[in-house]
MDAnalysis code that builds the backbone (N, CA, C; Angstrom):
import MDAnalysis as mda
import numpy as np

u = mda.Universe.empty(420, n_residues=140, atom_resindex=np.repeat(np.arange(140), 3), trajectory=True)
u.add_TopologyAttr("name", ["N", "CA", "C"] * 140)
u.add_TopologyAttr("resid", np.arange(1, 141))
u.add_TopologyAttr("resname", ["MET", "ALA", "GLN", "VAL", "THR", "ARG", "ILE", "THR", "VAL", "GLU", "ALA", "THR", "VAL", "ASN", "ALA", "PRO", "VAL", "ALA", "GLU", "VAL", "TRP", "LYS", "ALA", "TRP", "ASN", "THR", "PRO", "SER", "ASP", "ILE", "MET", "GLN", "TRP", "ASN", "SER", "PRO", "ASP", "ARG", "SER", "TRP", "HIS", "CYS", "PRO", "ARG", "SER", "GLU", "ASN", "ASP", "LEU", "ARG", "VAL", "GLY", "GLY", "LYS", "PHE", "LYS", "ASN", "ARG", "MET", "GLU", "ALA", "LYS", "ASP", "GLY", "SER", "PHE", "GLY", "PHE", "ASP", "PHE", "GLU", "GLY", "ILE", "TYR", "GLY", "GLN", "VAL", "GLU", "LEU", "TYR", "ARG", "GLU", "ILE", "THR", "TYR", "THR", "MET", "THR", "ASP", "GLY", "ARG", "ARG", "ALA", "THR", "THR", "SER", "PHE", "ALA", "ALA", "GLN", "ASN", "SER", "GLU", "THR", "LYS", "ILE", "LYS", "THR", "THR", "PHE", "ASP", "ALA", "GLU", "THR", "GLU", "ASN", "ASP", "PRO", "GLU", "PHE", "GLN", "LYS", "GLN", "GLY", "TRP", "GLN", "ALA", "ILE", "LEU", "ASP", "ASN", "PHE", "VAL", "LYS", "TYR", "VAL", "GLU", "SER", "THR", "ASN"])
u.atoms.positions = np.array([
    [99.167, -106.713, 16.072],
    [98.048, -105.646, 15.847],
    [97.561, -105.420, 17.567],
    [97.575, -103.977, 17.684],
    [97.193, -103.725, 18.846],
    [95.675, -104.051, 19.084],
    [95.198, -103.947, 20.205],
    [93.928, -104.348, 20.791],
    [93.213, -103.134, 20.454],
    [92.142, -103.055, 20.162],
    [91.146, -101.724, 19.851],
    [90.131, -101.580, 21.155],
    [90.360, -100.199, 21.321],
    [89.407, -99.906, 22.492],
    [88.283, -99.382, 22.022],
    [87.090, -100.143, 22.625],
    [85.533, -99.719, 21.810],
    [85.021, -98.919, 23.201],
    [84.329, -97.698, 22.445],
    [83.676, -96.709, 23.544],
    [82.250, -96.870, 23.120],
    [81.249, -96.849, 24.443],
    [79.971, -96.703, 23.919],
    [79.410, -95.468, 24.615],
    [78.501, -94.752, 24.145],
    [77.526, -93.819, 24.401],
    [76.187, -93.977, 24.309],
    [75.253, -93.436, 25.038],
    [73.985, -93.796, 24.986],
    [72.815, -92.838, 25.502],
    [71.849, -92.555, 24.828],
    [71.001, -91.751, 25.448],
    [69.311, -92.201, 24.812],
    [68.580, -91.546, 25.738],
    [66.982, -91.622, 25.445],
    [66.143, -90.584, 24.825],
    [65.761, -90.602, 24.254],
    [65.055, -89.331, 23.186],
    [63.596, -89.457, 23.451],
    [63.193, -88.538, 23.880],
    [61.412, -88.829, 24.059],
    [60.870, -88.045, 22.880],
    [60.789, -89.280, 21.798],
    [60.179, -89.237, 20.481],
    [60.123, -90.433, 19.856],
    [59.213, -90.932, 19.345],
    [59.244, -92.125, 18.644],
    [60.438, -92.484, 17.465],
    [60.711, -93.839, 17.350],
    [61.519, -93.919, 16.712],
    [61.887, -93.574, 15.298],
    [60.784, -93.450, 14.646],
    [60.674, -93.005, 13.372],
    [60.867, -91.600, 13.154],
    [60.801, -90.873, 14.137],
    [61.240, -89.335, 14.079],
    [62.487, -89.306, 14.516],
    [63.144, -89.904, 15.657],
    [64.500, -90.116, 15.784],
    [65.419, -90.370, 14.503],
    [65.041, -91.433, 13.874],
    [65.769, -91.948, 12.855],
    [65.857, -91.025, 11.504],
    [64.802, -90.401, 11.193],
    [64.799, -89.345, 10.185],
    [65.881, -88.101, 10.804],
    [65.701, -87.621, 11.905],
    [66.512, -86.591, 12.169],
    [68.104, -87.150, 12.227],
    [68.489, -88.294, 12.662],
    [69.697, -89.030, 12.768],
    [70.288, -88.610, 11.226],
    [69.625, -88.999, 10.483],
    [69.843, -89.403, 8.932],
    [69.563, -88.557, 8.013],
    [68.929, -87.258, 8.347],
    [68.592, -86.236, 7.354],
    [69.634, -85.086, 7.092],
    [70.268, -84.723, 6.362],
    [71.317, -83.931, 6.162],
    [70.818, -82.707, 7.033],
    [70.050, -81.839, 6.557],
    [69.383, -80.715, 6.869],
    [69.241, -80.925, 8.562],
    [68.876, -81.957, 8.973],
    [68.921, -82.071, 10.551],
    [70.283, -82.270, 11.319],
    [71.194, -83.127, 10.646],
    [72.461, -83.164, 10.975],
    [73.212, -81.894, 10.976],
    [72.995, -81.070, 10.262],
    [73.831, -79.771, 10.574],
    [73.305, -79.063, 11.602],
    [71.976, -79.386, 12.227],
    [71.443, -78.676, 13.233],
    [71.975, -79.092, 14.769],
    [72.431, -80.525, 14.516],
    [72.705, -81.252, 15.886],
    [74.112, -81.486, 16.081],
    [74.826, -81.639, 15.003],
    [75.968, -82.493, 14.730],
    [77.242, -81.623, 15.495],
    [77.311, -81.324, 16.731],
    [78.475, -80.438, 17.352],
    [78.591, -80.820, 18.638],
    [79.670, -80.778, 19.340],
    [79.810, -81.079, 20.763],
    [79.027, -79.879, 21.725],
    [79.477, -78.625, 21.233],
    [78.997, -77.566, 21.747],
    [79.000, -76.304, 20.762],
    [78.561, -75.208, 21.547],
    [77.966, -73.903, 20.804],
    [79.316, -73.241, 19.832],
    [80.619, -73.850, 20.210],
    [81.802, -73.247, 19.658],
    [81.917, -74.114, 18.328],
    [81.513, -74.836, 17.996],
    [81.360, -75.960, 16.720],
    [79.848, -75.910, 16.106],
    [80.026, -76.246, 14.966],
    [79.126, -76.390, 13.978],
    [79.151, -77.335, 12.654],
    [78.238, -77.927, 12.063],
    [78.472, -78.696, 10.933],
    [77.535, -78.075, 9.664],
    [78.640, -77.247, 9.180],
    [77.927, -76.522, 8.035],
    [77.682, -77.158, 6.498],
    [77.989, -78.750, 6.654],
    [77.873, -79.191, 5.323],
    [77.578, -80.496, 5.979],
    [76.754, -81.550, 4.993],
    [76.223, -82.865, 5.294],
    [75.810, -83.596, 4.286],
    [76.272, -84.463, 3.826],
    [76.039, -85.779, 2.808],
    [75.713, -86.857, 3.199],
    [74.531, -87.461, 2.714],
    [74.247, -88.842, 3.445],
    [73.626, -89.950, 2.662],
    [74.245, -90.774, 2.223],
    [73.747, -91.668, 1.189],
    [73.278, -92.726, 1.922],
    [72.008, -93.212, 2.734],
    [71.807, -94.161, 3.662],
    [71.453, -95.205, 3.170],
    [72.505, -96.308, 2.804],
    [72.235, -97.388, 1.930],
    [73.626, -98.378, 2.466],
    [73.422, -99.459, 2.303],
    [74.841, -100.352, 2.344],
    [75.488, -99.902, 1.340],
    [76.913, -99.636, 1.551],
    [78.039, -99.316, 0.292],
    [77.959, -97.994, 0.228],
    [76.580, -97.060, 0.643],
    [76.367, -95.709, 0.777],
    [77.488, -94.987, 1.455],
    [77.791, -93.642, 1.407],
    [78.846, -92.599, 1.848],
    [77.945, -91.719, 2.645],
    [78.708, -91.291, 3.733],
    [78.105, -89.902, 4.401],
    [79.380, -89.252, 4.551],
    [79.064, -87.928, 4.812],
    [80.359, -86.965, 4.932],
    [79.856, -85.600, 5.583],
    [80.199, -85.432, 6.953],
    [79.721, -84.319, 7.766],
    [81.034, -83.545, 8.081],
    [80.914, -82.094, 7.686],
    [81.997, -81.341, 7.788],
    [81.769, -80.632, 9.411],
    [83.006, -80.943, 10.202],
    [82.680, -80.533, 11.279],
    [83.963, -79.084, 11.651],
    [83.283, -78.196, 12.241],
    [84.290, -76.934, 12.280],
    [84.224, -75.774, 13.381],
    [85.144, -75.677, 13.940],
    [85.233, -74.804, 14.861],
    [84.429, -73.218, 14.492],
    [83.631, -72.655, 15.023],
    [82.961, -71.611, 14.629],
    [83.933, -70.112, 14.298],
    [85.175, -70.399, 14.991],
    [86.105, -69.068, 14.843],
    [87.024, -69.694, 13.911],
    [86.838, -70.570, 13.324],
    [87.530, -70.941, 11.879],
    [89.399, -71.872, 12.265],
    [89.271, -71.949, 13.564],
    [90.640, -72.364, 14.022],
    [90.774, -73.809, 13.668],
    [89.796, -74.613, 13.477],
    [90.094, -76.171, 13.339],
    [88.729, -76.415, 12.689],
    [89.048, -77.593, 11.612],
    [87.574, -78.146, 11.059],
    [88.064, -79.564, 10.516],
    [87.453, -80.466, 10.104],
    [87.630, -81.661, 9.463],
    [86.398, -82.282, 8.947],
    [86.404, -83.172, 7.987],
    [85.230, -84.105, 7.698],
    [85.363, -85.377, 8.581],
    [84.142, -85.818, 8.780],
    [83.900, -87.007, 9.317],
    [82.951, -87.727, 8.383],
    [83.567, -88.587, 8.244],
    [83.089, -89.326, 7.030],
    [83.182, -91.083, 6.869],
    [82.383, -91.691, 6.145],
    [82.411, -93.286, 6.382],
    [81.685, -93.777, 5.272],
    [81.515, -95.120, 5.242],
    [80.950, -95.918, 4.381],
    [80.076, -97.122, 5.175],
    [78.516, -97.201, 4.770],
    [77.839, -98.064, 5.291],
    [77.984, -99.553, 5.027],
    [77.961, -100.314, 6.057],
    [78.058, -101.855, 6.011],
    [76.661, -102.233, 6.285],
    [75.942, -101.789, 7.369],
    [74.890, -102.270, 7.499],
    [73.622, -101.098, 7.682],
    [72.618, -101.189, 6.986],
    [71.639, -100.209, 7.617],
    [70.139, -101.213, 7.697],
    [69.764, -101.086, 8.988],
    [68.588, -101.921, 9.256],
    [67.373, -100.851, 9.689],
    [66.507, -100.704, 8.946],
    [65.229, -99.359, 9.008],
    [64.964, -99.508, 10.472],
    [64.999, -98.214, 11.310],
    [64.767, -98.014, 12.627],
    [65.627, -98.832, 13.653],
    [66.380, -99.893, 13.348],
    [67.018, -100.341, 14.227],
    [68.757, -100.346, 14.350],
    [69.202, -100.340, 13.165],
    [70.819, -100.188, 13.525],
    [71.371, -99.775, 12.161],
    [72.577, -98.996, 12.372],
    [73.580, -98.582, 11.271],
    [74.657, -99.058, 11.725],
    [75.761, -99.385, 10.807],
    [77.020, -99.829, 11.068],
    [77.940, -99.335, 9.797],
    [78.681, -98.601, 10.180],
    [79.724, -97.906, 9.217],
    [81.160, -98.168, 9.486],
    [82.095, -97.862, 8.623],
    [83.187, -97.994, 8.665],
    [84.161, -96.569, 8.308],
    [84.599, -95.934, 9.175],
    [85.212, -94.534, 8.968],
    [86.371, -94.536, 7.965],
    [86.868, -93.644, 7.669],
    [88.220, -93.417, 6.517],
    [89.261, -94.026, 7.087],
    [89.451, -94.007, 8.074],
    [90.459, -94.624, 8.765],
    [90.662, -96.141, 9.005],
    [89.340, -96.430, 8.846],
    [89.380, -97.981, 9.037],
    [88.514, -98.626, 10.105],
    [88.404, -97.339, 11.320],
    [87.649, -98.008, 12.391],
    [86.093, -97.964, 12.233],
    [85.368, -98.830, 13.117],
    [84.079, -99.185, 12.837],
    [83.228, -98.382, 13.888],
    [81.920, -98.164, 13.446],
    [80.780, -97.713, 14.629],
    [79.686, -98.275, 14.323],
    [78.703, -98.512, 15.145],
    [77.463, -99.111, 15.022],
    [76.430, -98.300, 16.113],
    [75.306, -97.966, 15.572],
    [74.543, -97.156, 16.458],
    [73.082, -98.116, 16.364],
    [72.500, -98.421, 17.273],
    [71.427, -98.707, 17.630],
    [70.260, -97.925, 18.110],
    [68.852, -98.135, 17.692],
    [67.889, -97.702, 17.864],
    [66.928, -98.538, 18.680],
    [66.336, -98.382, 19.505],
    [65.286, -99.156, 20.464],
    [64.268, -98.351, 20.769],
    [63.137, -98.811, 19.894],
    [61.803, -98.046, 20.463],
    [61.197, -98.686, 21.723],
    [61.023, -97.901, 22.741],
    [60.445, -97.847, 23.914],
    [59.065, -97.316, 24.274],
    [58.169, -97.758, 23.763],
    [56.649, -97.030, 24.052],
    [57.112, -95.538, 23.191],
    [56.785, -94.424, 23.574],
    [56.954, -93.101, 23.000],
    [58.389, -92.434, 22.916],
    [59.529, -93.567, 23.581],
    [60.806, -92.956, 23.657],
    [61.543, -93.974, 22.873],
    [62.901, -93.436, 22.383],
    [63.816, -94.368, 21.758],
    [64.981, -94.320, 22.300],
    [65.716, -95.354, 22.644],
    [66.858, -95.338, 23.233],
    [68.157, -95.538, 22.033],
    [69.056, -94.770, 22.158],
    [70.177, -94.830, 21.004],
    [71.357, -95.053, 21.476],
    [72.134, -95.804, 20.872],
    [73.427, -96.360, 21.569],
    [74.450, -96.542, 20.402],
    [75.406, -95.916, 20.532],
    [76.726, -95.698, 19.507],
    [77.912, -96.568, 20.466],
    [78.348, -97.630, 19.506],
    [79.554, -98.073, 20.127],
    [80.694, -97.817, 18.814],
    [82.023, -97.515, 19.217],
    [82.868, -97.079, 18.180],
    [84.184, -97.504, 18.722],
    [85.155, -97.652, 17.651],
    [86.554, -97.889, 17.936],
    [87.236, -96.476, 18.206],
    [87.975, -96.304, 19.168],
    [88.467, -95.161, 19.523],
    [89.814, -95.047, 18.697],
    [90.181, -93.690, 18.463],
    [91.428, -93.399, 17.699],
    [92.624, -93.423, 18.624],
    [93.544, -93.546, 18.246],
    [94.702, -93.419, 19.249],
    [95.331, -92.146, 19.481],
    [94.927, -91.101, 19.046],
    [95.411, -89.562, 19.226],
    [95.002, -89.091, 20.353],
    [93.808, -89.477, 20.787],
    [93.435, -88.815, 22.164],
    [92.827, -89.721, 22.904],
    [92.871, -89.403, 24.060],
    [92.655, -90.277, 25.235],
    [91.311, -90.802, 25.052],
    [90.770, -92.114, 25.290],
    [89.510, -92.486, 25.127],
    [88.164, -91.908, 26.060],
    [88.786, -91.510, 26.975],
    [87.733, -90.602, 27.846],
    [87.346, -89.624, 27.251],
    [88.155, -88.621, 26.558],
    [88.133, -87.243, 25.860],
    [87.225, -87.653, 24.358],
    [87.572, -88.837, 24.192],
    [86.639, -89.218, 22.802],
    [85.375, -89.396, 23.276],
    [84.963, -90.153, 24.528],
    [83.861, -90.536, 24.907],
    [82.898, -89.463, 25.296],
    [83.674, -88.375, 25.846],
    [82.968, -87.092, 26.241],
    [82.445, -86.435, 25.099],
    [83.544, -86.445, 24.239],
    [82.957, -85.605, 22.842],
    [81.915, -86.480, 22.244],
    [81.773, -87.713, 21.700],
    [80.867, -88.229, 21.204],
    [79.374, -88.229, 21.951],
    [79.712, -88.420, 23.452],
    [78.249, -88.177, 24.343],
    [77.848, -86.542, 24.017],
    [78.477, -85.799, 23.974],
    [78.238, -84.490, 24.082],
    [77.231, -84.049, 22.757],
    [78.116, -84.722, 21.529],
    [77.146, -84.693, 20.297],
    [75.823, -85.425, 20.320],
    [75.781, -86.445, 21.084],
    [74.521, -87.472, 21.141],
    [73.628, -86.489, 22.080],
    [73.943, -85.991, 23.226],
    [73.166, -85.258, 23.979],
    [72.610, -83.946, 22.989],
    [73.502, -83.513, 22.463],
    [72.963, -82.155, 21.462],
    [71.838, -82.824, 20.606],
    [71.847, -84.068, 20.212],
    [70.618, -84.600, 19.139],
    [69.673, -84.574, 20.129],
    [69.939, -85.111, 21.404],
    [68.562, -85.597, 22.155],
    [67.773, -83.867, 22.230],
    [68.581, -82.944, 22.580],
    [67.933, -81.609, 22.824],
    [67.268, -81.186, 21.598],
    [68.049, -81.445, 20.085],
    [67.413, -80.793, 19.145],
    [66.066, -81.587, 18.984],
    [66.077, -83.055, 18.808],
    [64.741, -83.754, 18.351],
    [63.526, -83.230, 19.645],
    [64.148, -83.344, 20.625],
    [62.831, -82.934, 21.818],
    [62.616, -81.446, 21.566],
    [63.602, -80.583, 21.227],
    [63.086, -79.332, 20.900],
    [61.965, -79.225, 19.675],
    [62.236, -80.056, 18.750],
    [61.289, -80.141, 17.354],
    [60.162, -80.971, 17.540],
    [60.160, -81.544, 18.360],
    [59.023, -82.794, 18.542],
    [57.976, -82.161, 19.094],
])
């Protein structure tokens, strides 16, 4: 079995952990921030945030040229601290939330897929995370 490449992205949000957690996990919020840039959007989001629960976010290019469902099953949910899930292709990801005064540090580590260069994957996930920060800070 090939060695799995693990990639980490992180950011700090100028908002309390409870607000950050809510925006990260609420489908109506997810649809507002879950894209790497303005040429993409997330028209649908479902989220059953509990161990064994599933999530499914539809990612689409706005010009209709490409789209896919990003989905998985939660393996761990620790309120305001950590979420672990397994994607449909078997890859795993963990997102941690660390409260620091009025800020929250978010860190996601995920198994890279083999089709795209790991640096490209890191840039895409980081862009989505950066978009999340902008969204939360603009609504805060």
